[in-house]
N, C-alpha and C positions, 0 to 999 in steps of 0.2 A: 446556542448551546455551548458556548466556549467555556462554561463553568465546569464542564466534565472533561477529565483526562482519562483516556482509555488505553489499555494494553490489548493488542490484537496479535495473535499468531495466525498466519494465513499463508496461502499458496499464491504466489505471484506468477500467473501464467503468461504475462506479457513480456517474454524474453525477446530482446531486440537483436536482430542480426546486424553484423558489421556492414557499414556502407562504404568504408574506405579501402576494402580489398575483397577479392574473390574468396569464397569459402567452398570447400568440398561438400557436395550434397549429403553424403553419409555423415560428415561431421555435424551438419546442421540438423539432420534427423536425430542424431544422438544427444542433442542439447536437451531434449525432453527428460533425459535421465539425470541431468544436472539441476533440475528445478527442485529446490529444497524449501522448507518452511521459512518464512520471514517473520521476525518479531518487530513490531512497531509500537511506539508510544506516541500519542498525540492528542491535541485538543479536538474534541468532537464538534464539528461545525454543523453537520446535518446528518440525519439518519432517515432512511426510508425502509420500506419492506425489502428492498433489494440491495441497498448499499449503505456504506458509511463514508463520510468525507472527513478526513483528519488533516490537521495542519500541524507542522512541526514547531513553528513559532507564531505567536499571536501578539499584536500590539493593541492594547485596549484603547490608548489615546488616538490612534490612527484608524482603528477598526480595519486592520489589514493583516494579512498572513504572509508567511514565507515558507515555501516547501510544504509537501504533504502528499496525500494519497486519496484516491477514490478506490475503496475496497469493496468488491462484491461479496455479499454475505455468504453466498454459496462457496466461497473460497476460504471462509474463516474456520479455523480449527479450534481456537480458544479465544475467549474474550473476557476481560475483567475491567471494572471501573476502578481507577486509581485514586480518585478523589470525589 
């Protein structure tokens, strides 16, 4: 499906905690308030009833990708096909 480029506005709920230092528990709890919508454009590699797989870069000659996301559809706020 790499012939489709899509724009997706979505909520990324996978906030990572820091592993290189201790964090205050209340600061960690307040991170939920910092989660804002993300806007992503990418090559649509696969789509199911539950998710999209997007790649940021795609090499036709190598059939390989670099960078990307698996986005759960329940987190999508807006979606458009770009091409």
